[in-house]
DOLUM-133878 format. One record per residue: chain; x, y, z of N, C-alpha, C in turn. Coordinates in nm, 3 decimals, always signed. Layout:
N
   ch      n_xx      n_yy      n_zz     ca_xx     ca_yy     ca_zz      c_xx      c_yy      c_zz
    A         X         Y         Z         X         Y         Z         X         Y         Z
...
% end
This chain:
117
   ch      n_xx      n_yy      n_zz     ca_xx     ca_yy     ca_zz      c_xx      c_yy      c_zz
    A    +7.622    +8.554   +21.287    +7.597    +8.577   +21.153    +7.689    +8.489   +21.100
    A    +7.628    +8.364   +20.973    +7.737    +8.348   +20.904    +7.763    +8.411   +20.756
    A    +7.876    +8.415   +20.712    +7.897    +8.463   +20.589    +7.911    +8.383   +20.476
    A    +7.822    +8.433   +20.352    +7.826    +8.380   +20.252    +7.970    +8.394   +20.207
    A    +8.045    +8.262   +20.164    +8.153    +8.294   +20.152    +8.206    +8.301   +19.954
    A    +8.053    +8.252   +19.925    +8.011    +8.230   +19.752    +8.069    +8.384   +19.672
    A    +7.982    +8.488   +19.762    +7.976    +8.593   +19.738    +8.090    +8.669   +19.718
    A    +8.216    +8.627   +19.789    +8.333    +8.674   +19.730    +8.394    +8.635   +19.625
    A    +8.377    +8.683   +19.523    +8.409    +8.570   +19.390    +8.527    +8.576   +19.339
    A    +8.641    +8.578   +19.384    +8.798    +8.601   +19.389    +8.826    +8.438   +19.447
    A    +8.707    +8.385   +19.524    +8.745    +8.290   +19.636    +8.713    +8.145   +19.544
    A    +8.782    +8.082   +19.489    +8.720    +7.955   +19.466    +8.674    +7.824   +19.607
    A    +8.614    +7.765   +19.523    +8.557    +7.648   +19.666    +8.724    +7.590   +19.782
    A    +8.822    +7.572   +19.720    +8.923    +7.553   +19.809    +8.966    +7.680   +19.881
    A    +8.966    +7.791   +19.828    +8.986    +7.908   +19.908    +8.860    +7.936   +20.024
    A    +8.776    +7.883   +19.970    +8.650    +7.940   +20.082    +8.654    +7.801   +20.182
    A    +8.699    +7.662   +20.179    +8.724    +7.586   +20.280    +8.839    +7.606   +20.367
    A    +8.951    +7.703   +20.308    +9.062    +7.743   +20.380    +9.022    +7.855   +20.473
    A    +8.963    +7.957   +20.427    +8.860    +8.049   +20.497    +8.799    +7.994   +20.628
    A    +8.710    +7.929   +20.616    +8.637    +7.876   +20.708    +8.742    +7.823   +20.775
    A    +8.845    +7.713   +20.772    +8.883    +7.663   +20.880    +8.996    +7.736   +20.959
    A    +9.042    +7.812   +20.889    +9.146    +7.962   +20.967    +9.017    +8.016   +21.038
    A    +8.918    +8.051   +21.040    +8.829    +8.101   +21.119    +8.800    +8.014   +21.243
    A    +8.776    +7.880   +21.211    +8.713    +7.785   +21.314    +8.864    +7.802   +21.370
    A    +8.984    +7.777   +21.321    +9.133    +7.760   +21.460    +9.089    +7.870   +21.517
    A    +9.081    +7.963   +21.484    +9.126    +8.139   +21.509    +9.001    +8.122   +21.697
    A    +8.940    +8.064   +21.636    +8.810    +8.066   +21.739    +8.823    +7.961   +21.877
    A    +8.843    +7.848   +21.806    +8.905    +7.698   +21.879    +8.990    +7.745   +21.975
    A    +9.101    +7.839   +21.895    +9.252    +7.836   +21.974    +9.182    +7.946   +22.075
    A    +9.156    +8.067   +22.049    +9.105    +8.156   +22.134    +9.035    +8.120   +22.252
    A    +8.941    +8.026   +22.245    +8.877    +7.957   +22.407    +8.977    +7.870   +22.449
    A    +9.058    +7.768   +22.373    +9.160    +7.674   +22.439    +9.241    +7.797   +22.515
    A    +9.315    +7.853   +22.450    +9.389    +7.973   +22.539    +9.372    +7.999   +22.633
    A    +9.213    +8.117   +22.662    +9.175    +8.121   +22.770    +9.139    +8.035   +22.867
    A    +9.111    +7.887   +22.824    +9.091    +7.802   +22.943    +9.177    +7.761   +22.953
    A    +9.341    +7.738   +22.936    +9.412    +7.677   +22.929    +9.496    +7.773   +23.066
    A    +9.440    +7.909   +23.029    +9.488    +7.971   +23.172    +9.440    +7.966   +23.309
    A    +9.370    +7.870   +23.306    +9.276    +7.845   +23.461    +9.317    +7.703   +23.453
    A    +9.375    +7.637   +23.389    +9.432    +7.479   +23.432    +9.557    +7.491   +23.495
    A    +9.631    +7.571   +23.519    +9.755    +7.585   +23.623    +9.886    +7.560   +23.558
    A   +10.012    +7.530   +23.611   +10.098    +7.491   +23.548   +10.132    +7.370   +23.444
    A   +10.210    +7.470   +23.380   +10.264    +7.349   +23.261   +10.173    +7.354   +23.134
    A   +10.143    +7.503   +23.112    +9.997    +7.501   +23.006   +10.067    +7.621   +22.928
    A   +10.201    +7.681   +23.004   +10.230    +7.794   +22.894   +10.271    +7.742   +22.735
    A   +10.318    +7.645   +22.723   +10.340    +7.633   +22.590   +10.216    +7.604   +22.499
    A   +10.142    +7.563   +22.555    +9.982    +7.564   +22.481    +9.924    +7.694   +22.466
    A    +9.933    +7.783   +22.566    +9.874    +7.897   +22.544    +9.930    +7.973   +22.453
    A   +10.073    +7.977   +22.424   +10.142    +8.054   +22.333   +10.115    +8.017   +22.192
    A   +10.090    +7.914   +22.206   +10.067    +7.834   +22.029    +9.950    +7.845   +21.985
    A    +9.859    +7.832   +22.097    +9.716    +7.844   +22.040    +9.669    +7.960   +22.030
    A    +9.758    +8.082   +22.102    +9.758    +8.265   +22.056    +9.843    +8.283   +21.952
    A    +9.913    +8.276   +21.928    +9.983    +8.211   +21.769    +9.913    +8.171   +21.656
    A    +9.804    +8.075   +21.686    +9.742    +8.021   +21.550    +9.582    +8.105   +21.547
    A    +9.541    +8.144   +21.660    +9.475    +8.267   +21.668    +9.481    +8.360   +21.551
    A    +9.585    +8.405   +21.630    +9.648    +8.559   +21.542    +9.688    +8.509   +21.395
    A    +9.785    +8.422   +21.366    +9.811    +8.402   +21.222    +9.688    +8.347   +21.129
    A    +9.569    +8.259   +21.199    +9.477    +8.187   +21.144    +9.384    +8.320   +21.076
    A    +9.363    +8.399   +21.218    +9.276    +8.519   +21.145    +9.355    +8.610   +21.053
    A    +9.437    +8.676   +21.063    +9.517    +8.688   +20.942    +9.521    +8.672   +20.818
    A    +9.555    +8.529   +20.799    +9.548    +8.471   +20.722    +9.396    +8.497   +20.641
    A    +9.311    +8.454   +20.714    +9.157    +8.450   +20.631    +9.147    +8.603   +20.628
    A    +9.184    +8.725   +20.676    +9.181    +8.860   +20.620    +9.255    +8.886   +20.508
    A    +9.378    +8.788   +20.449    +9.413    +8.848   +20.343    +9.375    +8.748   +20.259
    A    +9.354    +8.666   +20.256    +9.230    +8.551   +20.149    +9.119    +8.654   +20.148
    A    +9.041    +8.751   +20.199    +8.941    +8.776   +20.201    +8.948    +8.865   +20.093
    A    +9.091    +8.999   +20.098    +9.124    +9.079   +20.011    +9.206    +9.045   +19.893
    A    +9.203    +8.922   +19.874    +9.323    +8.854   +19.773    +9.442    +8.921   +19.783
    A    +9.511    +8.903   +19.900    +9.645    +8.970   +19.919    +9.733    +8.882   +19.823
    A    +9.819    +8.886   +19.786    +9.948    +8.838   +19.702   +10.030    +8.793   +19.791
    A   +10.019    +8.813   +19.966   +10.095    +8.765   +20.039   +10.005    +8.649   +20.128
    A    +9.903    +8.595   +20.048    +9.809    +8.495   +20.113    +9.892    +8.366   +20.104
    A    +9.941    +8.332   +19.987   +10.002    +8.193   +20.000   +10.114    +8.181   +20.090
    A   +10.209    +8.310   +20.112   +10.334    +8.290   +20.191   +10.292    +8.271   +20.344
    A   +10.177    +8.334   +20.365   +10.124    +8.324   +20.554   +10.086    +8.202   +20.551
    A   +10.013    +8.103   +20.405    +9.949    +8.003   +20.422   +10.022    +7.889   +20.522
    A   +10.151    +7.915   +20.431   +10.265    +7.774   +20.493   +10.308    +7.820   +20.660
    A   +10.302    +7.935   +20.676   +10.323    +7.948   +20.811   +10.216    +7.907   +20.930
    A   +10.105    +7.957   +20.848    +9.962    +7.902   +20.925    +9.944    +7.748   +20.920
    A   +10.028    +7.684   +20.792   +10.003    +7.553   +20.861   +10.090    +7.483   +20.926
    A   +10.213    +7.543   +20.932   +10.325    +7.490   +21.011   +10.255    +7.500   +21.141
    A   +10.192    +7.628   +21.191   +10.159    +7.661   +21.343   +10.072    +7.589   +21.365
    A    +9.991    +7.537   +21.280    +9.880    +7.489   +21.319    +9.919    +7.328   +21.369
    A   +10.035    +7.294   +21.278   +10.050    +7.133   +21.291   +10.119    +7.106   +21.454
    A   +10.184    +7.268   +21.461   +10.263    +7.210   +21.602   +10.168    +7.217   +21.716
    A   +10.100    +7.330   +21.706    +9.980    +7.377   +21.788    +9.901    +7.197   +21.824
    A    +9.848    +7.106   +21.708    +9.780    +7.026   +21.740    +9.862    +6.917   +21.785
    A   +10.003    +6.927   +21.800   +10.059    +6.825   +21.837   +10.059    +6.834   +22.010
    A   +10.100    +6.970   +22.030   +10.096    +7.031   +22.193    +9.935    +6.995   +22.249
    A    +9.847    +7.050   +22.190    +9.733    +7.006   +22.247    +9.689    +6.895   +22.268
    A    +9.757    +6.791   +22.177    +9.687    +6.670   +22.170    +9.727    +6.577   +22.306
    A    +9.875    +6.635   +22.341    +9.896    +6.603   +22.467    +9.841    +6.643   +22.592
    A    +9.765    +6.670   +22.583    +9.647    +6.740   +22.716    +9.532    +6.679   +22.719
    A    +9.434    +6.625   +22.838    +9.337    +6.595   +22.808    +9.196    +6.657   +22.830
    A    +9.229    +6.812   +22.841    +9.117    +6.908   +22.832    +9.073    +6.918   +22.736
    A    +8.931    +6.925   +22.742    +8.821    +6.945   +22.632    +8.872    +7.044   +22.562
    A    +8.908    +7.168   +22.575    +8.928    +7.269   +22.503    +9.074    +7.206   +22.425
    A    +9.168    +7.170   +22.486    +9.283    +7.119   +22.392    +9.256    +7.015   +22.294
    A    +9.225    +6.898   +22.330    +9.102    +6.825   +22.247    +9.085    +6.819   +22.115
    A    +8.981    +6.971   +22.133    +8.887    +7.019   +22.041    +9.009    +7.105   +21.936
    A    +9.098    +7.201   +21.976    +9.196    +7.222   +21.873    +9.322    +7.122   +21.874
    A    +9.321    +7.008   +21.910    +9.357    +6.871   +21.801    +9.272    +6.794   +21.732
    A    +9.178    +6.820   +21.723    +9.102    +6.811   +21.614    +9.053    +6.865   +21.535
    A    +9.075    +6.987   +21.546    +9.024    +7.128   +21.415    +9.135    +7.151   +21.341
    A    +9.292    +7.155   +21.434    +9.389    +7.212   +21.362    +9.448    +7.129   +21.231
    A    +9.459    +7.001   +21.236    +9.461    +6.928   +21.112    +9.394    +6.984   +20.991
    A    +9.280    +7.017   +21.020    +9.198    +7.039   +20.866    +9.208    +7.159   +20.871
    A    +9.282    +7.278   +20.886    +9.280    +7.401   +20.917    +9.462    +7.374   +20.850
    A    +9.511    +7.347   +20.867    +9.682    +7.261   +20.848    +9.666    +7.189   +20.721
    A    +9.579    +7.117   +20.652    +9.568    +7.079   +20.547    +9.535    +7.174   +20.440
    A    +9.431    +7.235   +20.497    +9.361    +7.344   +20.372    +9.436    +7.461   +20.321
    A    +9.522    +7.494   +20.478    +9.689    +7.571   +20.427    +9.769    +7.541   +20.364
    A    +9.810    +7.433   +20.386    +9.919    +7.361   +20.274    +9.840    +7.373   +20.161
    A    +9.751    +7.329   +20.055    +9.714    +7.318   +19.942    +9.717    +7.468   +19.939
    A    +9.690    +7.563   +19.987    +9.662    +7.732   +19.961    +9.837    +7.772   +19.912
    A    +9.926    +7.692   +20.046   +10.058    +7.765   +20.026   +10.113    +7.678   +19.838
    A   +10.087    +7.549   +19.836   +10.120    +7.523   +19.719   +10.095    +7.563   +19.602
    A    +9.996    +7.624   +19.568    +9.978    +7.714   +19.476    +9.803    +7.651   +19.434
% end
């Protein structure tokens, strides 16, 4: 079930895009972290970063949904984390890592916009 974010009256279009990007980032990172666990050695950093992104991005989406005054602060952390995770994932040839490397820059960009006000 997809949520119609336009119904949340305090979210402008930029905020709606960021919220969608955060939800997508959380989902792809959960998938990647789980799949990396089966890939063997050398994936610990990828798993940790993906799990961090999944947690922070989903928390940021929740804060945006409830119009929290702390959303902007968390947006900057989320952007930094997405950028670092995208760089890590880009180093691996697995489909799930490449999916992260493709999705996370959009989340980072939209979170960076939210952090700047």
